[in-house]
Backbone as numpy.savetxt, mean C-alpha at the origin, in Angstrom:
# Nx Ny Nz CAx CAy CAz Cx Cy Cz
-2.52 19.38 17.93 -2.15 17.90 18.12 -1.14 17.65 17.12
-0.10 16.88 17.35 0.99 16.50 16.44 0.41 15.71 15.29
0.89 15.88 14.07 0.53 15.14 12.95 0.91 13.74 12.93
0.06 12.75 12.46 0.42 11.37 12.64 1.02 10.80 11.23
0.49 11.39 10.18 0.98 10.97 8.73 1.15 12.11 8.00
2.37 12.02 7.17 2.64 13.07 6.25 2.68 12.42 4.68
1.90 13.15 3.94 1.61 12.68 2.54 2.53 13.34 1.55
3.43 12.56 0.88 4.22 13.21 -0.18 3.60 12.76 -1.54
3.23 13.76 -2.39 2.63 13.38 -3.62 3.04 14.13 -4.80
2.83 13.47 -6.04 2.99 14.02 -7.32 1.75 13.88 -7.99
1.22 15.14 -8.43 -0.03 15.12 -9.20 -1.02 15.40 -8.17
-2.05 16.56 -8.29 -3.01 16.79 -7.16 -3.93 15.64 -6.91
-4.43 14.87 -7.93 -5.30 13.73 -7.69 -4.73 12.76 -6.80
-3.44 12.42 -7.29 -2.75 11.29 -6.48 -2.47 11.63 -4.96
-2.13 12.86 -4.85 -1.90 13.35 -3.49 -3.34 13.38 -2.67
-4.37 13.82 -3.33 -5.61 13.70 -2.70 -6.15 12.24 -2.33
-5.66 11.32 -3.24 -5.86 9.85 -3.10 -5.08 9.42 -1.83
-3.76 10.06 -1.71 -2.88 9.68 -0.55 -3.48 10.06 0.76
-4.30 11.40 0.76 -4.77 11.73 2.06 -5.86 10.83 2.52
-6.72 10.43 1.56 -7.84 9.33 1.95 -7.20 8.12 2.39
-6.24 7.56 1.67 -5.48 6.34 2.30 -4.91 6.66 3.63
-4.37 7.70 3.86 -4.05 7.94 5.07 -5.01 7.84 6.40
-6.21 8.49 5.96 -7.24 8.50 6.72 -7.82 7.00 7.13
-7.66 6.15 6.04 -8.12 4.82 6.19 -6.97 4.08 7.13
-5.83 4.34 7.18 -4.84 3.80 7.95 -5.09 4.16 9.45
-5.38 5.52 9.51 -5.76 5.94 10.89 -7.04 5.38 11.53
-8.00 5.18 10.60 -9.33 4.75 11.12 -9.53 3.44 10.33
-9.05 2.32 10.66 -9.08 1.02 9.83 -10.49 0.49 9.66
-11.43 0.94 10.71 -12.65 0.48 10.77 -13.64 1.16 9.84
-13.18 2.21 9.04 -13.96 3.16 8.53 -14.83 2.57 7.39
-16.03 2.76 7.04 -16.86 2.23 6.09 -16.90 3.37 4.85
-17.61 3.06 3.87 -17.93 3.94 2.85 -18.78 5.18 3.25
-19.68 4.92 4.13 -20.58 5.92 4.72 -19.53 6.82 5.53
-18.61 6.10 6.20 -17.65 7.04 7.11 -16.79 8.05 6.19
-16.29 7.45 5.15 -15.49 8.20 4.19 -16.31 9.40 3.66
-17.62 9.25 3.33 -18.46 10.23 2.76 -18.70 11.25 3.65
-18.69 10.90 4.88 -18.88 11.86 6.10 -17.67 12.70 6.50
-16.55 11.93 6.26 -15.24 12.48 6.62 -14.82 13.54 5.52
-15.19 13.11 4.54 -14.71 13.97 3.14 -16.02 14.20 2.34
-16.85 15.07 2.71 -17.99 15.31 1.90 -17.97 15.93 0.60
-18.86 15.81 -0.23 -18.79 16.12 -1.71 -18.57 17.57 -1.76
-18.90 18.41 -0.90 -18.73 19.79 -1.06 -17.24 20.10 -1.04
-16.31 19.33 -0.76 -14.80 19.60 -0.96 -14.42 19.65 -2.20
-15.30 19.04 -3.32 -14.96 19.10 -4.70 -15.97 19.77 -5.44
-15.63 20.89 -6.14 -16.68 21.57 -6.79 -16.53 21.32 -8.20
-15.67 20.30 -8.60 -15.56 20.11 -9.95 -17.02 19.52 -10.51
-17.27 19.92 -11.70 -18.66 19.43 -12.32 -18.44 18.31 -13.44
-19.29 17.25 -13.25 -19.21 16.30 -14.28 -20.69 16.38 -15.19
-20.42 16.67 -16.41 -21.61 16.70 -17.27 -22.55 17.79 -16.82
-21.97 18.96 -16.05 -22.57 20.02 -15.60 -23.44 19.77 -14.23
-23.04 18.74 -13.62 -23.68 18.47 -12.34 -22.63 18.35 -11.16
-22.94 18.56 -9.96 -22.05 18.43 -8.85 -21.36 17.09 -8.78
-20.17 17.01 -8.46 -19.50 15.78 -8.48 -19.75 14.94 -7.25
-19.58 13.71 -7.29 -19.57 12.76 -6.09 -18.14 12.59 -5.73
-17.77 12.45 -4.48 -16.36 12.41 -4.10 -16.01 10.74 -4.17
-16.82 9.99 -3.56 -16.55 8.46 -3.71 -17.77 7.69 -4.38
-17.39 6.59 -5.04 -18.34 5.74 -5.63 -17.71 4.42 -5.23
-18.46 3.47 -5.03 -18.06 2.02 -4.82 -18.15 1.11 -5.92
-17.50 -0.03 -6.05 -17.78 -0.81 -7.24 -19.27 -1.30 -7.37
-19.96 -1.21 -6.27 -21.47 -1.65 -6.32 -22.37 -0.38 -6.76
-21.81 0.67 -7.03 -22.84 1.85 -7.19 -22.71 2.24 -8.58
-22.60 1.42 -9.57 -22.85 1.77 -10.99 -24.31 2.10 -11.33
-25.21 1.67 -10.72 -26.76 2.23 -10.99 -26.64 3.58 -10.52
-26.14 3.82 -9.32 -26.08 5.30 -8.84 -25.42 6.27 -9.80
-24.45 5.94 -10.49 -23.78 6.70 -11.31 -24.61 6.93 -12.69
-25.23 5.69 -13.21 -26.16 5.85 -14.31 -27.24 6.76 -13.93
-27.84 6.77 -12.75 -29.08 7.49 -12.52 -28.79 9.07 -12.41
-27.49 9.27 -11.92 -27.24 10.67 -11.71 -26.57 11.38 -12.98
-25.76 10.66 -13.79 -25.16 11.17 -14.92 -25.53 10.69 -16.31
-26.59 9.76 -16.30 -27.11 9.28 -17.47 -26.02 8.59 -18.35
-24.70 8.31 -17.86 -23.85 7.57 -18.69 -22.80 6.68 -17.77
-22.78 5.49 -17.91 -21.84 4.62 -17.06 -20.45 4.95 -17.35
-20.05 5.44 -18.55 -18.65 5.59 -18.69 -18.05 6.74 -17.97
-18.89 7.39 -17.31 -18.38 8.58 -16.41 -17.61 7.89 -15.40
-17.88 6.66 -15.00 -16.98 6.01 -13.71 -15.59 5.93 -14.15
-15.27 5.44 -15.35 -13.79 5.21 -15.68 -13.21 6.56 -16.15
-13.85 7.41 -16.58 -13.28 8.73 -17.12 -13.02 9.78 -16.13
-13.93 9.61 -14.97 -13.83 10.85 -14.01 -13.53 10.38 -12.50
-13.36 8.84 -12.39 -12.94 8.46 -11.08 -11.60 7.61 -11.19
-10.98 7.68 -10.03 -9.66 6.88 -10.02 -9.99 5.24 -9.65
-10.31 4.52 -10.82 -10.91 3.31 -10.77 -10.00 2.16 -11.04
-8.82 2.51 -11.69 -7.83 1.36 -11.89 -7.60 0.54 -10.70
-6.94 -0.68 -10.87 -6.76 -1.59 -9.65 -5.73 -1.08 -8.77
-4.70 -0.31 -9.20 -3.64 0.42 -8.40 -4.20 1.73 -7.73
-5.29 2.17 -7.95 -5.85 3.36 -7.62 -6.96 3.39 -6.59
-7.66 2.20 -6.72 -8.84 2.21 -5.86 -8.66 2.06 -4.36
-9.40 2.43 -3.43 -9.21 2.31 -2.03 -9.92 1.07 -1.52
-9.25 0.26 -0.98 -9.89 -0.96 -0.38 -10.05 -0.98 1.23
-11.35 -1.17 1.52 -11.74 -0.88 2.80 -11.73 -2.34 3.61
-11.67 -2.28 4.87 -11.49 -3.57 5.58 -12.79 -4.47 5.45
-13.87 -3.83 5.31 -15.08 -4.53 5.13 -15.12 -5.26 3.69
-14.24 -5.04 2.81 -14.27 -5.59 1.52 -14.77 -4.64 0.53
-15.06 -3.46 0.76 -15.80 -2.58 -0.25 -14.48 -1.89 -1.06
-14.70 -1.80 -2.32 -13.76 -1.19 -3.20 -14.27 0.21 -3.53
-13.42 1.22 -3.14 -13.93 2.50 -3.53 -13.15 3.22 -4.48
-13.75 3.87 -5.53 -13.11 4.96 -6.49 -13.35 6.39 -6.03
-12.27 7.07 -6.09 -12.36 8.53 -5.66 -12.45 9.28 -6.87
-13.00 10.54 -6.77 -13.15 11.59 -7.72 -11.79 11.99 -8.16
-11.49 12.11 -9.58 -10.17 12.25 -10.15 -9.85 13.80 -10.40
-10.84 14.54 -10.60 -10.64 15.89 -11.04 -10.68 16.79 -9.86
-9.33 17.62 -9.88 -9.29 18.69 -8.71 -8.77 20.02 -9.22
-9.36 20.84 -8.89 -8.96 22.38 -9.03 -8.01 22.58 -7.97
-7.13 23.88 -8.32 -6.11 24.07 -7.20 -6.84 24.52 -5.93
-7.87 25.22 -6.01 -8.60 25.79 -5.05 -9.31 24.64 -4.17
-9.88 23.75 -4.79 -10.52 22.60 -4.13 -9.28 21.74 -3.41
-8.19 21.49 -4.03 -7.00 20.69 -3.47 -6.60 21.41 -2.26
-6.26 22.73 -2.18 -5.84 23.50 -1.13 -6.95 23.25 0.04
-8.05 23.31 -0.35 -9.08 23.12 0.76 -9.04 21.67 1.44
-8.81 20.80 0.50 -8.72 19.49 1.03 -7.57 19.31 1.85
-6.44 19.91 1.65 -5.31 19.86 2.46 -5.39 20.32 3.79
-6.11 21.48 3.81 -6.58 22.15 5.05 -7.44 21.10 6.02
-8.40 20.63 5.12 -9.51 19.79 5.72 -8.90 18.63 6.48
-7.85 18.07 5.89 -7.12 16.72 6.30 -6.55 17.06 7.72
-6.14 18.24 7.90 -5.33 18.64 9.18 -6.23 18.20 10.42
-7.50 18.08 10.28 -8.41 17.81 11.46 -8.29 16.33 11.77
-7.73 15.51 10.96 -7.49 14.16 11.17 -6.06 13.78 11.28
-5.17 14.88 11.66 -3.80 14.83 11.78 -3.09 14.23 10.56
-3.42 14.68 9.55 -2.83 14.39 8.21 -2.34 15.63 7.68
-0.92 15.61 7.47 -0.36 16.86 6.90 0.24 16.54 5.40
0.34 17.34 4.56 0.87 17.16 3.17 2.08 17.78 2.87
3.01 17.22 2.48 4.37 17.85 2.22 4.23 18.87 1.07
5.22 19.83 0.96 5.18 20.61 -0.15 4.92 19.99 -1.50
3.85 20.54 -2.12 3.39 19.67 -3.34 4.36 19.99 -4.46
4.60 18.90 -5.22 5.61 18.95 -6.38 4.76 18.55 -7.55
4.46 19.39 -8.38 3.65 18.85 -9.63 4.44 17.89 -10.37
3.79 16.91 -10.91 4.47 16.03 -11.96 4.88 16.58 -13.06
5.85 16.11 -13.80 6.29 16.28 -15.11 5.30 15.85 -16.27
5.29 16.40 -17.44 4.29 16.04 -18.36 4.54 14.53 -18.79
3.49 13.87 -18.87 3.56 12.29 -19.24 4.04 11.55 -18.10
4.27 12.18 -16.85 4.85 11.26 -15.78 3.82 10.88 -14.71
3.77 9.52 -14.57 2.89 9.05 -13.71 2.78 9.54 -12.16
1.76 10.04 -11.75 1.57 10.54 -10.35 1.60 9.40 -9.36
1.83 9.88 -8.20 1.70 8.81 -6.99 1.84 9.41 -5.70
1.91 8.69 -4.51 2.11 9.26 -3.11 2.79 8.32 -2.24
3.42 8.83 -1.39 4.06 8.13 -0.28 3.59 8.56 1.02
3.22 7.73 2.04 2.97 8.12 3.38 4.01 7.86 4.36
4.29 8.75 5.20 5.31 8.64 6.17 4.59 8.89 7.67
4.93 7.83 8.45 4.50 8.17 9.84 5.29 9.15 10.71
4.72 9.82 11.46 5.30 10.93 12.19 5.19 10.73 13.57
6.34 11.24 14.39 6.14 11.30 15.85 5.99 10.01 16.54
6.51 8.99 15.99 6.42 7.56 16.36 5.00 6.99 16.24
4.12 7.67 15.50 2.87 7.02 15.27 2.86 5.52 14.58
1.96 4.59 15.03 1.76 3.44 14.53 0.40 3.11 14.25
0.02 2.89 12.98 -1.41 2.91 12.88 -2.08 1.76 13.64
-3.27 1.75 14.00 -3.94 0.72 14.59 -4.25 -0.55 13.91
-4.29 -1.62 14.48 -4.71 -2.83 13.64 -6.22 -2.92 13.40
-6.57 -3.53 12.27 -7.94 -3.65 12.04 -8.36 -4.93 12.98
-9.50 -4.60 13.89 -10.10 -5.73 14.79 -11.43 -6.09 14.11
-11.33 -7.39 13.59 -12.58 -7.93 12.96 -13.66 -8.34 14.14
-14.76 -8.10 13.70 -15.95 -8.43 14.66 -15.88 -9.96 14.96
-16.09 -10.19 16.23 -16.19 -11.73 16.66 -17.13 -12.47 15.90
-16.97 -13.58 15.43 -18.02 -14.53 14.93 -18.76 -15.09 16.02
-19.83 -15.31 15.86 -20.70 -16.17 17.00 -20.79 -17.46 16.41
-19.48 -18.19 16.04 -19.43 -19.42 15.71 -19.88 -20.40 16.50
-19.87 -20.24 17.90 -20.33 -21.13 19.02 -21.72 -21.28 18.95
-22.43 -20.15 18.61 -23.93 -20.31 18.56 -24.41 -21.33 17.39
-23.74 -20.96 16.32 -24.09 -21.91 15.01 -23.66 -23.38 15.44
-22.44 -23.43 16.03 -22.31 -24.94 16.54 -23.24 -25.57 17.44
-23.75 -24.82 18.24 -24.76 -25.25 19.05 -26.05 -25.91 18.37
-26.44 -24.82 17.42 -27.61 -25.11 16.54 -27.43 -26.50 15.73
-26.17 -26.41 15.35 -25.87 -27.76 14.48 -25.92 -28.92 15.24
-25.42 -28.97 16.40 -25.34 -30.07 17.31 -26.79 -30.37 17.68
-27.57 -29.51 18.04 -29.11 -29.73 18.35 -29.70 -30.41 17.14
-29.47 -29.77 15.93 -30.22 -30.57 14.69 -29.67 -31.94 14.50
-28.26 -32.23 14.75 -27.88 -33.59 14.68 -28.60 -34.52 15.58
-28.80 -34.07 16.89 -29.17 -34.86 17.86 -30.86 -35.14 17.53
-31.35 -34.27 17.16 -32.79 -34.35 16.71 -33.00 -35.32 15.60
-32.24 -35.29 14.59 -32.36 -36.22 13.43 -31.82 -37.48 13.81
-30.99 -37.69 14.80 -30.50 -39.01 15.24 -31.58 -39.65 15.89
-32.25 -38.95 16.77 -33.44 -39.48 17.64 -34.63 -39.94 16.68
-34.96 -39.18 15.56 -35.92 -39.48 14.58 -35.61 -40.54 13.91
-34.36 -40.83 13.41 -33.97 -41.95 12.66 -34.02 -43.34 13.57
-33.65 -43.12 14.77 -33.54 -44.34 15.62 -35.04 -44.87 15.89
-35.95 -43.96 16.04 -37.33 -44.33 16.07 -38.08 -44.93 14.79
-37.63 -44.46 13.82 -38.24 -45.01 12.52 -37.45 -46.14 11.97
-36.43 -46.45 12.30 -35.50 -47.54 11.86 -34.92 -48.33 12.96
-35.22 -49.77 12.93 -34.78 -50.60 13.97 -33.42 -51.15 13.64
-33.09 -51.04 12.35 -31.71 -51.72 11.89 -30.69 -50.80 12.29
-29.62 -51.57 12.55 -28.43 -50.82 12.92 -27.97 -49.85 11.91
-27.67 -48.84 12.08 -27.13 -47.65 11.16 -25.96 -48.14 10.49
-25.73 -47.87 9.11 -24.58 -48.18 8.57 -23.49 -46.97 8.59
-22.46 -47.34 8.82 -21.49 -46.06 8.97 -20.76 -46.00 7.72
-20.83 -44.95 7.22 -20.14 -44.58 5.93 -19.01 -43.53 6.06
-17.86 -44.01 5.86 -16.72 -43.05 5.90 -16.52 -42.42 4.63
-16.40 -41.18 4.72 -15.86 -40.27 3.47 -14.63 -39.55 3.71
-13.94 -39.91 2.62 -12.63 -39.49 2.56 -12.37 -38.31 1.67
-12.14 -37.21 2.19 -12.10 -35.91 1.49 -10.81 -35.56 1.36
-10.43 -35.37 -0.14 -9.13 -34.96 -0.41 -9.11 -33.54 -0.88
-8.08 -32.81 -0.46 -8.10 -31.39 -0.89 -6.82 -31.22 -1.68
-7.06 -30.54 -3.01 -6.00 -30.31 -3.69 -5.66 -28.81 -3.66
-4.42 -28.58 -3.29 -3.89 -27.17 -3.01 -2.99 -26.79 -4.31
-3.43 -25.88 -5.06 -2.65 -25.32 -6.13 -1.67 -24.27 -5.64
-0.52 -24.35 -5.97 0.54 -23.37 -5.43 1.05 -22.82 -6.86
0.76 -21.28 -6.80 1.30 -20.55 -8.01 2.73 -19.93 -7.70
3.76 -20.32 -8.34 5.11 -19.85 -8.01 5.12 -18.49 -8.68
5.01 -17.46 -8.00 5.13 -16.04 -8.45 6.55 -15.33 -8.03
7.33 -16.19 -7.40 8.66 -15.46 -6.90 9.45 -14.77 -7.97
9.41 -15.55 -9.19 10.08 -15.16 -10.27 9.73 -13.72 -10.79
8.37 -13.44 -10.73 7.93 -12.13 -11.15 8.38 -11.13 -10.17
8.29 -11.31 -8.83 8.89 -10.40 -7.83 10.29 -9.93 -7.79
11.04 -11.08 -8.15 12.46 -10.89 -8.41 12.69 -9.84 -9.55
11.88 -10.09 -10.54 12.14 -8.96 -11.81 11.72 -7.59 -11.34
10.77 -7.60 -10.55 10.18 -6.23 -9.90 11.19 -5.59 -9.06
11.93 -6.47 -8.28 12.99 -5.96 -7.43 14.09 -5.42 -8.24
14.55 -6.02 -9.27 15.62 -5.56 -10.12 15.28 -4.16 -10.84
14.01 -4.07 -11.16 13.58 -2.89 -11.78 13.63 -1.72 -10.75
13.27 -2.06 -9.51 13.16 -1.11 -8.36 14.44 -0.64 -8.02
15.50 -1.72 -8.01 16.92 -1.30 -7.74 17.56 -0.27 -8.76
17.12 -0.34 -10.30 17.49 0.30 -11.18 16.93 1.82 -11.01
15.68 1.80 -10.73 15.07 3.20 -10.49 15.58 3.82 -9.31
15.96 3.04 -8.29 16.48 3.69 -7.04 17.77 4.44 -7.30
18.49 3.68 -8.00 19.86 4.23 -8.27 19.89 5.55 -9.36
18.70 5.52 -10.00 18.46 6.68 -10.88 18.21 7.99 -10.00
17.61 7.80 -8.76 17.54 8.76 -7.86 18.66 8.83 -6.90
19.69 9.67 -7.43 21.07 9.78 -6.76 20.85 10.26 -5.43
21.72 9.86 -4.53 22.01 10.47 -3.18 22.81 11.83 -3.51
22.54 12.89 -2.69 23.26 14.01 -2.80 24.70 13.66 -2.35
25.59 14.36 -3.00 27.17 14.16 -2.89 27.43 14.27 -1.48
28.07 13.09 -0.93 28.59 13.06 0.52 27.59 12.90 1.47
26.20 12.57 1.11 25.20 12.44 2.09 24.36 11.11 1.87
23.64 10.95 2.99 23.10 9.44 3.06 21.43 9.87 3.12
21.07 11.00 2.99 19.61 11.38 3.23 18.80 10.85 1.84
17.72 10.18 2.11 16.69 9.71 0.99 15.92 10.99 0.55
16.05 11.22 -0.74 15.38 12.18 -1.31 13.88 11.58 -1.68
13.01 12.64 -2.23 11.63 12.27 -2.32 11.42 11.16 -3.47
12.22 11.31 -4.54 12.17 10.34 -5.76 12.61 9.03 -5.23
13.66 8.89 -4.35 14.15 7.62 -3.77 12.88 6.96 -2.83
12.22 7.85 -2.08 11.28 7.27 -1.27 10.01 6.73 -2.06
9.58 7.34 -3.31 8.68 6.87 -4.15 9.19 5.53 -4.66
10.35 5.26 -4.97 10.79 3.83 -5.41 10.67 2.93 -4.43
11.11 3.27 -3.07 11.10 2.19 -2.02 9.83 1.87 -1.65
8.89 2.81 -1.77 7.41 2.47 -1.43 7.02 1.37 -2.34
7.42 1.20 -3.70 7.12 0.08 -4.41 7.64 -1.28 -3.93
8.80 -1.11 -3.36 9.60 -2.18 -2.65 8.79 -2.62 -1.40
8.38 -1.81 -0.63 7.51 -2.23 0.48 6.21 -3.02 0.18
5.69 -2.68 -1.08 4.60 -3.53 -1.59 4.82 -4.90 -2.01
6.02 -5.00 -2.57 6.60 -6.43 -2.85 6.74 -7.10 -1.72
7.46 -6.44 -0.71 7.81 -7.35 0.56 6.49 -7.64 1.37
5.40 -6.81 1.14 4.35 -7.11 2.06 3.58 -8.43 1.27
3.64 -8.58 -0.13 3.08 -9.42 -0.75 3.81 -10.77 -0.81
5.04 -10.71 -0.51 5.93 -11.93 -0.46 6.68 -11.93 0.89
6.08 -12.35 1.98 6.68 -12.28 3.28 7.94 -13.23 3.45
8.07 -14.08 2.54 9.15 -15.12 2.71 10.57 -14.56 2.09
10.53 -13.36 1.34 11.63 -12.75 0.82 12.33 -11.95 1.97
13.78 -12.25 1.90 14.80 -11.43 2.89 15.63 -10.60 1.94
16.21 -9.51 2.33 16.96 -8.72 1.47 18.18 -8.40 2.23
19.20 -8.14 1.37 20.46 -7.56 1.88 20.77 -6.41 0.97
20.94 -5.11 1.67 21.02 -3.79 1.06 22.64 -3.60 0.99
23.35 -3.43 -0.19 24.76 -3.26 -0.27 25.06 -1.92 -0.81
25.76 -0.97 -0.03 25.97 0.32 -0.56 27.39 0.36 -1.07
27.58 1.23 -2.25 28.73 1.40 -2.90 29.07 2.87 -3.29
30.17 3.23 -3.23 30.58 4.54 -3.54 31.60 4.47 -4.66
31.79 5.61 -5.43 33.02 5.81 -6.34 34.24 5.95 -5.54
35.45 6.05 -6.29 36.65 5.73 -5.73 37.27 7.22 -5.25
36.47 8.36 -5.71 37.25 9.55 -5.41 36.96 9.95 -4.00
37.82 10.72 -3.40 37.81 10.91 -1.90 38.36 9.92 -0.96
38.33 10.26 0.37 38.83 9.36 1.32 38.22 8.12 1.54
39.02 7.02 1.59 38.46 5.61 1.52 37.69 5.36 2.75
38.18 5.87 3.92 37.37 5.68 5.11 36.06 6.32 5.06
36.15 7.61 4.73 34.85 8.36 4.62 33.88 7.51 3.47
34.36 7.21 2.45 33.50 6.37 1.53 32.77 5.20 2.10
33.60 4.35 3.00 33.13 3.35 3.62 32.08 3.71 4.53
32.23 4.54 5.48 31.01 5.04 6.25 29.87 5.50 5.49
30.20 6.13 4.49 28.94 6.74 3.67 28.17 5.68 2.98
28.96 4.63 2.50 28.07 3.55 1.96 27.21 2.92 2.93
27.87 2.68 4.09 27.12 1.83 5.13 25.71 2.86 5.58
26.12 4.12 5.60 24.96 4.94 6.12 23.78 4.98 5.13
24.21 4.82 3.69 23.18 4.85 2.66 22.52 3.59 2.51
23.03 2.58 2.84 22.46 1.21 2.87 21.40 1.20 4.17
21.80 1.69 5.28 21.13 1.74 6.53 19.92 2.69 6.28
20.06 3.74 5.38 18.80 4.62 5.35 17.81 3.87 4.59
18.19 3.03 3.69 17.30 2.17 2.97 16.43 1.27 3.94
17.31 0.59 4.70 16.64 -0.45 5.68 15.82 0.43 6.71
16.31 1.52 7.24 15.45 2.26 8.23 14.13 2.76 7.68
14.05 3.00 6.37 12.73 3.46 5.70 11.89 2.28 5.48
12.25 1.16 5.07 11.37 -0.09 5.03 10.89 -0.55 6.26
11.77 -0.37 7.47 11.33 -0.78 8.69 10.16 0.20 9.13
10.42 1.56 8.86 9.18 2.59 9.23 8.05 2.23 8.41
8.15 1.65 7.42 6.85 1.19 6.62 6.24 -0.12 7.12
6.78 -0.61 8.17 6.13 -1.86 8.78 6.97 -3.19 8.18
7.93 -3.27 7.56 8.81 -4.31 7.25 9.58 -4.66 8.46
9.53 -5.95 8.79 10.39 -6.50 10.00 11.68 -6.40 9.65
12.50 -5.85 10.70 14.03 -5.80 10.66 14.60 -7.10 10.46
14.09 -8.01 10.94 14.64 -9.65 10.86 14.69 -9.98 9.32
14.02 -9.37 8.50 14.09 -9.65 7.01 15.10 -8.77 6.41
15.89 -7.97 7.06 16.56 -7.01 6.33 18.03 -6.94 6.93
19.00 -6.85 6.00 20.40 -6.71 6.49 21.05 -5.83 5.51
22.20 -5.03 5.99 22.73 -4.13 5.21 24.24 -4.16 5.29
24.93 -3.63 4.39 26.39 -3.52 4.55 27.00 -2.60 3.45
28.11 -1.85 3.84 28.79 -0.94 2.94 30.05 -1.47 2.46
30.34 -1.26 1.21 31.36 -1.69 0.49 32.43 -0.55 0.13
31.99 0.66 0.50 32.84 1.81 0.08 33.00 1.79 -1.46
34.44 2.01 -1.69 34.74 1.92 -3.25 35.49 0.76 -3.51
35.36 -0.34 -2.74 36.26 -1.36 -3.05 35.76 -2.30 -4.06
34.71 -2.16 -4.63 34.11 -2.99 -5.59 33.47 -2.28 -6.80
34.30 -1.52 -7.66 33.95 -0.72 -8.63 33.52 -1.61 -9.84
32.44 -1.23 -10.55 32.08 -1.86 -11.78 32.76 -1.56 -13.04
33.17 -0.33 -13.04 33.78 0.30 -14.08 34.72 1.36 -13.71
36.09 1.10 -13.64 36.95 2.10 -13.12 36.92 3.60 -13.75
36.41 3.58 -15.09 36.25 4.68 -15.89 35.01 5.54 -15.74
33.95 4.77 -15.01 32.60 5.47 -14.84 32.18 5.53 -13.52
32.45 6.80 -12.91 32.13 7.01 -11.52 30.58 6.83 -11.30
29.73 7.25 -12.22 28.35 7.11 -11.85 27.88 5.77 -11.79
28.35 4.82 -12.45 28.15 3.53 -12.43 28.44 2.85 -11.09
29.59 3.31 -10.59 30.17 2.68 -9.40 29.34 3.36 -8.22
28.68 4.42 -8.24 27.97 4.91 -7.21 26.65 4.20 -7.18
26.30 3.22 -6.40 25.08 2.42 -6.61 24.68 1.64 -5.26
23.41 1.33 -5.15 22.96 0.57 -4.07 22.32 -0.62 -4.66
22.94 -1.82 -4.03 22.31 -3.02 -4.62 21.21 -3.61 -3.63
20.29 -4.16 -4.27 19.10 -4.93 -3.44 19.17 -6.27 -3.68
19.77 -7.05 -2.79 20.00 -8.44 -2.93 18.98 -9.47 -2.30
18.39 -10.27 -3.02 17.47 -11.18 -2.40 18.24 -12.47 -1.80
18.26 -12.63 -0.40 18.98 -13.75 0.16 18.36 -14.88 0.61
16.93 -14.65 0.40 16.09 -15.85 0.79 14.73 -15.82 0.18
């Protein structure tokens, strides 16, 4: 069967985290019990305080950790428990994954994930002191299923409430001959709106800087792995701020044929838009244009002129 999701990762533990996140996308109804069944503890033979490791721990399992390892600090030291690392399931459970992986266990996990149509790109170890991460790419036209929430039996509770009101009204009428007083209550709701747009604009500026540091290969418009890692952060910003619309503007340096540079700048800007759309961002929120070498920032610095601008237009 063709793979559905490919995981690009830096650092073994972050790539392993990417595999589990891919599983949750493919199976959005998955619970903690499902995760433990899909990825059993036997896949990780790393020892914690001389004992077999647990693969997953929820934020409600502190007592379980204390009883197994006699030390609650094991949670932060051995599990990926930071806010940006935890796995959030659709039922509200927050899950931390085991952080220690040997190469043998990691290779076994990669092979194990294939049964769920998850493949892992060629692993690239991170540089010293470089933060690891992962990017997920949908393959062969795959689109993750939407989470279907269980239907609430609100109508049943409504019927019960109506029945109770009717009974109370009958009892009240029997016990009191006076006309009931009608009391009107005016409920005012105060809505607090926190303006966080400025924070996200600053994040987009930083993303643009990091993206331009991941240079395109000369004369090509293909996104390399470093560029995809940066754009993954841009996807998260756009998901959190659905009102933001972007315009991607591609620029080249002045050397070479002007017509070729114009087409190249357009293709590079389009490559950014295509990646964002593949990650679920609506094409209606994105626009792109190529300027070729017509707008240099510094005629003496070609590296500065080769750039991609990410402009917030709304």
